Biopython code that builds the backbone (N, CA, C, O; Angstrom):
import numpy as np
from Bio.PDB.StructureBuilder import StructureBuilder

atoms = [
    (1, "ASP", "N", (8.664, 7.382, 11.244)),
    (1, "ASP", "CA", (9.559, 6.021, 11.119)),
    (1, "ASP", "C", (8.052, 5.323, 10.215)),
    (1, "ASP", "O", (6.850, 5.524, 10.392)),
    (2, "ILE", "N", (8.910, 4.330, 9.084)),
    (2, "ILE", "CA", (7.860, 3.791, 8.449)),
    (2, "ILE", "C", (7.385, 2.299, 9.265)),
    (2, "ILE", "O", (8.364, 1.628, 9.592)),
    (3, "ARG", "N", (6.137, 1.740, 9.606)),
    (3, "ARG", "CA", (5.245, 1.259, 9.821)),
    (3, "ARG", "C", (5.253, 0.639, 9.154)),
    (3, "ARG", "O", (5.928, -0.264, 9.650)),
    (4, "ALA", "N", (4.941, 0.297, 8.085)),
    (4, "ALA", "CA", (4.656, -1.174, 7.087)),
    (4, "ALA", "C", (5.273, -0.917, 5.330)),
    (4, "ALA", "O", (5.611, 0.189, 4.906)),
    (5, "VAL", "N", (5.297, -1.845, 4.738)),
    (5, "VAL", "CA", (5.722, -2.215, 3.356)),
    (5, "VAL", "C", (4.674, -2.994, 2.464)),
    (5, "VAL", "O", (4.853, -4.153, 2.090)),
    (6, "ILE", "N", (3.261, -2.027, 2.084)),
    (6, "ILE", "CA", (2.307, -3.649, 1.640)),
    (6, "ILE", "C", (2.719, -2.732, 0.284)),
    (6, "ILE", "O", (2.839, -1.534, 0.024)),
    (7, "SER", "N", (2.849, -3.897, -0.353)),
    (7, "SER", "CA", (3.491, -4.248, -2.300)),
    (7, "SER", "C", (2.339, -4.905, -2.699)),
    (7, "SER", "O", (1.618, -5.626, -2.009)),
    (8, "ASN", "N", (2.204, -4.563, -4.021)),
    (8, "ASN", "CA", (1.761, -5.873, -4.649)),
    (8, "ASN", "C", (2.763, -6.274, -5.702)),
    (8, "ASN", "O", (2.444, -6.659, -6.827)),
    (9, "HIS", "N", (3.844, -6.169, -5.311)),
    (9, "HIS", "CA", (5.377, -7.163, -5.924)),
    (9, "HIS", "C", (6.113, -7.275, -5.095)),
    (9, "HIS", "O", (6.418, -6.380, -4.307)),
    (10, "ALA", "N", (6.719, -8.841, -5.112)),
    (10, "ALA", "CA", (7.206, -9.551, -4.040)),
    (10, "ALA", "C", (8.234, -8.754, -4.168)),
    (10, "ALA", "O", (8.949, -8.558, -3.185)),
    (11, "ASP", "N", (8.476, -8.216, -5.244)),
    (11, "ASP", "CA", (10.384, -8.133, -5.722)),
    (11, "ASP", "C", (11.043, -7.543, -4.214)),
    (11, "ASP", "O", (11.842, -8.321, -3.695)),
    (12, "PHE", "N", (10.814, -6.409, -3.563)),
    (12, "PHE", "CA", (11.693, -6.150, -2.473)),
    (12, "PHE", "C", (11.293, -6.489, -0.848)),
    (12, "PHE", "O", (11.438, -5.714, 0.097)),
    (13, "TYR", "N", (10.761, -7.840, -0.806)),
    (13, "TYR", "CA", (10.642, -8.581, 0.664)),
    (13, "TYR", "C", (12.025, -8.055, 1.486)),
    (13, "TYR", "O", (12.149, -7.198, 2.362)),
    (14, "GLN", "N", (13.222, -9.127, 0.685)),
    (14, "GLN", "CA", (13.998, -9.420, 1.633)),
    (14, "GLN", "C", (14.815, -8.250, 2.303)),
    (14, "GLN", "O", (15.397, -8.202, 3.387)),
    (15, "LEU", "N", (14.589, -6.863, 0.795)),
    (15, "LEU", "CA", (15.397, -5.471, 1.297)),
    (15, "LEU", "C", (14.921, -5.157, 2.818)),
    (15, "LEU", "O", (15.481, -5.326, 3.901)),
    (16, "VAL", "N", (13.320, -4.490, 2.353)),
    (16, "VAL", "CA", (12.453, -4.456, 3.623)),
    (16, "VAL", "C", (13.091, -5.570, 4.776)),
    (16, "VAL", "O", (14.184, -5.252, 5.246)),
    (17, "ALA", "N", (12.657, -6.473, 5.116)),
    (17, "ALA", "CA", (12.804, -7.255, 5.917)),
    (17, "ALA", "C", (14.171, -7.391, 6.350)),
    (17, "ALA", "O", (14.353, -8.282, 7.181)),
    (18, "SER", "N", (15.819, -6.296, 5.756)),
    (18, "SER", "CA", (16.707, -5.988, 6.577)),
    (18, "SER", "C", (16.246, -5.073, 6.978)),
    (18, "SER", "O", (16.720, -4.993, 8.111)),
    (19, "TYR", "N", (15.540, -4.181, 6.818)),
    (19, "TYR", "CA", (15.259, -3.284, 8.126)),
    (19, "TYR", "C", (14.166, -3.634, 8.910)),
    (19, "TYR", "O", (13.798, -2.561, 9.389)),
    (20, "ASN", "N", (13.572, -4.346, 9.242)),
    (20, "ASN", "CA", (13.000, -5.337, 10.240)),
    (20, "ASN", "C", (11.562, -4.450, 10.058)),
    (20, "ASN", "O", (10.843, -4.025, 10.962)),
    (21, "VAL", "N", (11.404, -4.329, 8.778)),
    (21, "VAL", "CA", (9.529, -3.637, 8.813)),
    (21, "VAL", "C", (8.596, -4.547, 7.904)),
    (21, "VAL", "O", (8.895, -4.936, 6.775)),
    (22, "PRO", "N", (7.616, -4.776, 8.469)),
    (22, "PRO", "CA", (6.716, -5.325, 8.358)),
    (22, "PRO", "C", (6.479, -5.460, 6.341)),
    (22, "PRO", "O", (6.339, -4.434, 5.675)),
    (23, "PHE", "N", (6.482, -6.464, 5.877)),
    (23, "PHE", "CA", (6.519, -6.578, 4.392)),
    (23, "PHE", "C", (4.958, -7.209, 4.593)),
    (23, "PHE", "O", (4.713, -8.087, 5.420)),
    (24, "HIS", "N", (3.663, -6.444, 3.444)),
    (24, "HIS", "CA", (3.025, -6.884, 2.991)),
    (24, "HIS", "C", (2.305, -7.652, 1.710)),
    (24, "HIS", "O", (1.385, -6.961, 1.271)),
    (25, "HIS", "N", (2.491, -8.959, 0.963)),
    (25, "HIS", "CA", (2.282, -8.925, -0.307)),
    (25, "HIS", "C", (1.206, -8.958, -0.820)),
    (25, "HIS", "O", (0.951, -10.161, -0.875)),
    (26, "ILE", "N", (0.087, -8.223, -1.397)),
    (26, "ILE", "CA", (-1.219, -8.427, -1.548)),
    (26, "ILE", "C", (-0.897, -7.978, -3.329)),
    (26, "ILE", "O", (-0.482, -6.865, -3.655)),
    (27, "PRO", "N", (-1.161, -8.984, -4.211)),
    (27, "PRO", "CA", (-1.318, -8.970, -5.050)),
    (27, "PRO", "C", (-3.009, -8.425, -5.623)),
    (27, "PRO", "O", (-4.123, -8.606, -5.132)),
    (28, "VAL", "N", (-2.613, -7.805, -6.688)),
    (28, "VAL", "CA", (-3.539, -6.843, -7.135)),
    (28, "VAL", "C", (-3.727, -7.001, -8.624)),
    (28, "VAL", "O", (-2.862, -6.946, -9.497)),
    (29, "THR", "N", (-5.557, -7.294, -8.795)),
    (29, "THR", "CA", (-6.225, -8.330, -10.287)),
    (29, "THR", "C", (-7.589, -7.373, -9.846)),
    (29, "THR", "O", (-8.189, -7.036, -8.825)),
    (30, "ALA", "N", (-7.649, -7.188, -11.238)),
    (30, "ALA", "CA", (-9.099, -6.735, -11.666)),
    (30, "ALA", "C", (-10.269, -7.488, -10.658)),
    (30, "ALA", "O", (-11.188, -6.979, -10.016)),
    (31, "ALA", "N", (-9.954, -8.543, -10.759)),
    (31, "ALA", "CA", (-10.777, -9.446, -10.050)),
    (31, "ALA", "C", (-10.414, -9.326, -8.134)),
    (31, "ALA", "O", (-11.006, -10.146, -7.432)),
    (32, "SER", "N", (-10.030, -8.914, -7.852)),
    (32, "SER", "CA", (-10.086, -9.407, -6.421)),
    (32, "SER", "C", (-8.948, -7.487, -5.975)),
    (32, "SER", "O", (-8.178, -7.215, -5.054)),
    (33, "LYS", "N", (-9.434, -6.686, -7.142)),
    (33, "LYS", "CA", (-8.861, -5.222, -6.401)),
    (33, "LYS", "C", (-9.925, -5.279, -5.062)),
    (33, "LYS", "O", (-9.315, -5.151, -4.000)),
    (34, "LYS", "N", (-10.758, -5.375, -4.980)),
    (34, "LYS", "CA", (-11.771, -4.644, -3.570)),
    (34, "LYS", "C", (-11.131, -5.531, -2.678)),
    (34, "LYS", "O", (-10.700, -4.780, -1.803)),
    (35, "GLU", "N", (-10.808, -6.711, -2.378)),
    (35, "GLU", "CA", (-10.686, -7.000, -1.453)),
    (35, "GLU", "C", (-9.371, -6.599, -1.072)),
    (35, "GLU", "O", (-8.933, -6.250, 0.024)),
    (36, "ALA", "N", (-8.697, -6.744, -2.458)),
    (36, "ALA", "CA", (-6.892, -5.609, -1.987)),
    (36, "ALA", "C", (-6.966, -4.626, -1.345)),
    (36, "ALA", "O", (-6.051, -4.032, -0.775)),
    (37, "GLU", "N", (-8.042, -4.382, -1.383)),
    (37, "GLU", "CA", (-8.048, -2.762, -0.838)),
    (37, "GLU", "C", (-8.547, -2.426, 0.534)),
    (37, "GLU", "O", (-8.405, -1.501, 1.333)),
    (38, "LEU", "N", (-9.136, -3.469, 0.476)),
    (38, "LEU", "CA", (-10.024, -3.863, 1.972)),
    (38, "LEU", "C", (-8.654, -4.681, 3.360)),
    (38, "LEU", "O", (-8.618, -4.618, 4.589)),
    (39, "LYS", "N", (-7.698, -5.397, 2.282)),
    (39, "LYS", "CA", (-6.911, -5.437, 3.139)),
    (39, "LYS", "C", (-6.265, -4.592, 3.321)),
    (39, "LYS", "O", (-6.237, -4.242, 4.500)),
    (40, "GLN", "N", (-5.331, -3.722, 2.268)),
    (40, "GLN", "CA", (-4.861, -2.579, 2.437)),
    (40, "GLN", "C", (-5.281, -1.660, 3.641)),
    (40, "GLN", "O", (-4.515, -1.076, 4.407)),
    (41, "LEU", "N", (-6.150, -1.656, 3.647)),
    (41, "LEU", "CA", (-6.608, -0.882, 4.907)),
    (41, "LEU", "C", (-6.540, -0.824, 6.185)),
    (41, "LEU", "O", (-6.340, -0.020, 7.096)),
    (42, "GLU", "N", (-6.917, -2.649, 5.864)),
    (42, "GLU", "CA", (-7.100, -2.954, 8.060)),
    (42, "GLU", "C", (-5.348, -3.184, 7.875)),
    (42, "GLU", "O", (-4.749, -3.863, 8.708)),
    (43, "ILE", "N", (-4.889, -2.784, 7.138)),
    (43, "ILE", "CA", (-3.151, -2.746, 7.576)),
    (43, "ILE", "C", (-3.111, -1.623, 7.848)),
    (43, "ILE", "O", (-3.433, -1.553, 9.035)),
    (44, "VAL", "N", (-2.805, -0.177, 7.278)),
    (44, "VAL", "CA", (-2.887, 0.736, 7.318)),
    (44, "VAL", "C", (-3.527, 0.866, 8.610)),
    (44, "VAL", "O", (-2.721, 0.944, 9.537)),
    (45, "ARG", "N", (-4.916, 0.918, 8.977)),
    (45, "ARG", "CA", (-4.982, 1.360, 10.359)),
    (45, "ARG", "C", (-4.754, 0.275, 11.561)),
    (45, "ARG", "O", (-4.771, 0.750, 12.697)),
    (46, "ASN", "N", (-4.593, -0.796, 11.462)),
    (46, "ASN", "CA", (-3.819, -1.849, 12.670)),
    (46, "ASN", "C", (-2.378, -1.327, 12.796)),
    (46, "ASN", "O", (-2.041, -0.726, 13.816)),
    (47, "GLU", "N", (-1.650, -1.511, 11.935)),
    (47, "GLU", "CA", (-0.436, -0.094, 11.950)),
    (47, "GLU", "C", (-0.325, 1.249, 12.652)),
    (47, "GLU", "O", (0.612, 1.622, 13.357)),
    (48, "GLY", "N", (-1.436, 1.917, 12.343)),
    (48, "GLY", "CA", (-0.990, 2.963, 13.048)),
    (48, "GLY", "C", (-0.687, 3.826, 12.152)),
    (48, "GLY", "O", (-0.235, 4.896, 12.561)),
    (49, "ALA", "N", (-0.801, 3.677, 11.055)),
    (49, "ALA", "CA", (-0.146, 4.726, 9.609)),
    (49, "ALA", "C", (-0.663, 5.688, 9.667)),
    (49, "ALA", "O", (-1.888, 5.594, 9.751)),
    (50, "GLU", "N", (0.072, 7.445, 9.656)),
    (50, "GLU", "CA", (-0.863, 8.889, 9.681)),
    (50, "GLU", "C", (-0.435, 9.024, 7.662)),
    (50, "GLU", "O", (-1.242, 9.461, 6.842)),
    (51, "LEU", "N", (1.062, 8.497, 7.298)),
    (51, "LEU", "CA", (0.551, 8.975, 6.002)),
    (51, "LEU", "C", (0.715, 7.289, 5.299)),
    (51, "LEU", "O", (1.183, 6.346, 5.937)),
    (52, "VAL", "N", (0.204, 7.202, 3.838)),
    (52, "VAL", "CA", (0.880, 6.619, 3.212)),
    (52, "VAL", "C", (0.514, 6.828, 1.490)),
    (52, "VAL", "O", (-0.333, 7.251, 0.703)),
    (53, "VAL", "N", (2.429, 5.901, 1.647)),
    (53, "VAL", "CA", (2.965, 6.615, 0.678)),
    (53, "VAL", "C", (3.158, 5.370, -0.739)),
    (53, "VAL", "O", (3.898, 4.386, -0.773)),
    (54, "LEU", "N", (1.830, 6.074, -2.194)),
    (54, "LEU", "CA", (2.219, 5.349, -3.244)),
    (54, "LEU", "C", (3.148, 5.333, -4.373)),
    (54, "LEU", "O", (3.200, 6.174, -5.270)),
    (55, "ALA", "N", (4.226, 3.791, -4.178)),
    (55, "ALA", "CA", (5.310, 3.872, -5.013)),
    (55, "ALA", "C", (5.545, 2.971, -5.745)),
    (55, "ALA", "O", (5.905, 1.897, -5.264)),
    (56, "ARG", "N", (5.408, 3.138, -7.145)),
    (56, "ARG", "CA", (4.913, 2.075, -7.890)),
    (56, "ARG", "C", (4.067, 1.385, -7.969)),
    (56, "ARG", "O", (4.024, 0.196, -8.287)),
    (57, "TYR", "N", (3.210, 2.176, -7.642)),
    (57, "TYR", "CA", (1.631, 1.770, -7.084)),
    (57, "TYR", "C", (1.213, 1.866, -8.540)),
    (57, "TYR", "O", (1.080, 3.058, -8.819)),
    (58, "MET", "N", (0.915, 0.960, -9.740)),
    (58, "MET", "CA", (-0.068, 1.634, -11.285)),
    (58, "MET", "C", (-1.149, 1.092, -10.884)),
    (58, "MET", "O", (-1.295, -0.049, -11.322)),
    (59, "GLN", "N", (-2.300, 1.618, -9.949)),
    (59, "GLN", "CA", (-3.813, 1.043, -9.948)),
    (59, "GLN", "C", (-4.689, 2.223, -9.821)),
    (59, "GLN", "O", (-4.600, 3.051, -8.914)),
    (60, "ILE", "N", (-5.550, 2.247, -10.798)),
    (60, "ILE", "CA", (-6.196, 3.150, -10.067)),
    (60, "ILE", "C", (-7.460, 3.576, -8.296)),
    (60, "ILE", "O", (-8.614, 3.155, -8.213)),
    (61, "LEU", "N", (-6.968, 4.188, -7.512)),
    (61, "LEU", "CA", (-7.531, 3.828, -5.926)),
    (61, "LEU", "C", (-9.176, 4.171, -6.546)),
    (61, "LEU", "O", (-9.619, 4.866, -7.461)),
    (62, "SER", "N", (-9.931, 3.026, -5.214)),
    (62, "SER", "CA", (-11.340, 3.432, -5.862)),
    (62, "SER", "C", (-12.161, 3.763, -5.072)),
    (62, "SER", "O", (-12.400, 3.069, -4.083)),
    (63, "PRO", "N", (-12.628, 4.618, -5.262)),
    (63, "PRO", "CA", (-13.349, 6.114, -4.007)),
    (63, "PRO", "C", (-13.313, 5.651, -3.501)),
    (63, "PRO", "O", (-12.331, 5.996, -2.844)),
    (64, "THR", "N", (-14.054, 4.141, -2.731)),
    (64, "THR", "CA", (-13.578, 4.130, -1.779)),
    (64, "THR", "C", (-12.630, 4.248, -0.761)),
    (64, "THR", "O", (-12.940, 4.410, 0.419)),
    (65, "LEU", "N", (-11.450, 4.170, -1.189)),
    (65, "LEU", "CA", (-9.840, 3.888, -0.736)),
    (65, "LEU", "C", (-9.598, 5.485, -1.023)),
    (65, "LEU", "O", (-8.818, 5.838, -0.138)),
    (66, "CYS", "N", (-9.765, 6.092, -1.470)),
    (66, "CYS", "CA", (-9.717, 7.409, -1.846)),
    (66, "CYS", "C", (-10.386, 8.223, -0.891)),
    (66, "CYS", "O", (-9.857, 9.321, -0.721)),
    (67, "ASP", "N", (-11.861, 7.876, 0.077)),
    (67, "ASP", "CA", (-12.205, 8.800, 0.540)),
    (67, "ASP", "C", (-11.860, 8.199, 1.955)),
    (67, "ASP", "O", (-11.885, 9.021, 2.871)),
    (68, "GLU", "N", (-11.492, 6.695, 2.337)),
    (68, "GLU", "CA", (-10.710, 6.463, 3.591)),
    (68, "GLU", "C", (-9.470, 6.869, 3.624)),
    (68, "GLU", "O", (-9.601, 7.547, 4.643)),
    (69, "LEU", "N", (-8.371, 7.009, 3.342)),
    (69, "LEU", "CA", (-7.058, 7.874, 2.631)),
    (69, "LEU", "C", (-7.108, 9.326, 2.455)),
    (69, "LEU", "O", (-6.092, 9.949, 2.148)),
    (70, "LYS", "N", (-8.471, 10.012, 2.672)),
    (70, "LYS", "CA", (-8.172, 11.353, 2.524)),
    (70, "LYS", "C", (-7.265, 12.649, 3.244)),
    (70, "LYS", "O", (-7.504, 13.138, 4.348)),
    (71, "GLY", "N", (-6.295, 13.006, 2.416)),
    (71, "GLY", "CA", (-5.287, 13.543, 3.034)),
    (71, "GLY", "C", (-4.152, 13.017, 3.788)),
    (71, "GLY", "O", (-3.359, 13.747, 4.384)),
    (72, "LYS", "N", (-4.074, 11.590, 3.752)),
    (72, "LYS", "CA", (-3.526, 10.316, 4.327)),
    (72, "LYS", "C", (-2.197, 10.168, 2.871)),
    (72, "LYS", "O", (-1.109, 9.683, 3.181)),
    (73, "VAL", "N", (-2.361, 10.485, 1.821)),
    (73, "VAL", "CA", (-2.016, 9.692, 0.777)),
    (73, "VAL", "C", (-1.355, 10.468, -0.192)),
    (73, "VAL", "O", (-1.948, 11.518, -0.441)),
    (74, "ILE", "N", (-0.143, 10.251, -0.918)),
    (74, "ILE", "CA", (0.562, 10.638, -1.634)),
    (74, "ILE", "C", (1.044, 10.047, -2.788)),
    (74, "ILE", "O", (0.928, 8.849, -2.531)),
    (75, "ASN", "N", (1.507, 10.137, -3.885)),
    (75, "ASN", "CA", (1.967, 9.595, -5.764)),
    (75, "ASN", "C", (2.989, 9.843, -5.373)),
    (75, "ASN", "O", (3.166, 10.936, -4.835)),
    (76, "ILE", "N", (3.932, 9.010, -5.486)),
    (76, "ILE", "CA", (5.758, 9.924, -5.624)),
    (76, "ILE", "C", (5.490, 9.054, -6.701)),
    (76, "ILE", "O", (6.654, 8.700, -6.516)),
    (77, "HIS", "N", (4.964, 8.113, -7.981)),
    (77, "HIS", "CA", (5.582, 7.223, -8.995)),
    (77, "HIS", "C", (5.999, 8.498, -10.012)),
    (77, "HIS", "O", (5.471, 9.608, -10.070)),
    (78, "HIS", "N", (6.770, 8.131, -10.550)),
    (78, "HIS", "CA", (7.164, 8.863, -11.786)),
    (78, "HIS", "C", (6.247, 8.528, -12.695)),
    (78, "HIS", "O", (5.480, 7.575, -12.828)),
    (79, "SER", "N", (6.574, 9.906, -13.544)),
    (79, "SER", "CA", (5.641, 9.959, -15.363)),
    (79, "SER", "C", (6.707, 9.897, -16.163)),
    (79, "SER", "O", (7.814, 10.199, -15.719)),
    (80, "PHE", "N", (6.593, 9.634, -17.016)),
    (80, "PHE", "CA", (6.964, 9.204, -18.469)),
    (80, "PHE", "C", (6.948, 10.604, -19.545)),
    (80, "PHE", "O", (7.216, 10.469, -20.739)),
]
sb = StructureBuilder()
sb.init_structure("model")
sb.init_model(0)
sb.init_chain("A")
sb.init_seg("    ")
for serial, (resi, resn, name, xyz) in enumerate(atoms, 1):
    if name == "N":
        sb.init_residue(resn, " ", resi, " ")
    sb.init_atom(name, np.array(xyz, "f"), 0.0, 1.0, " ", f" {name:<3s}", serial, name[0])
structure = sb.get_structure()
């Protein structure tokens, strides 16, 4: 089951809400990246997520985030 959606885009809030899934909008900039990743990890932990799926997430993950999510994250972003 889907525990939550965390997005750096607010575009799909209504769609996610229509399924009664918690939606968390966390914008990411170069200046806010570290703080944004900490918020993301907090949500993953609080929701008890066993898997994190990255979709349309065009950010390079920090070594800290990679270590924290090791074995629990997949990226389904398309390639060009």
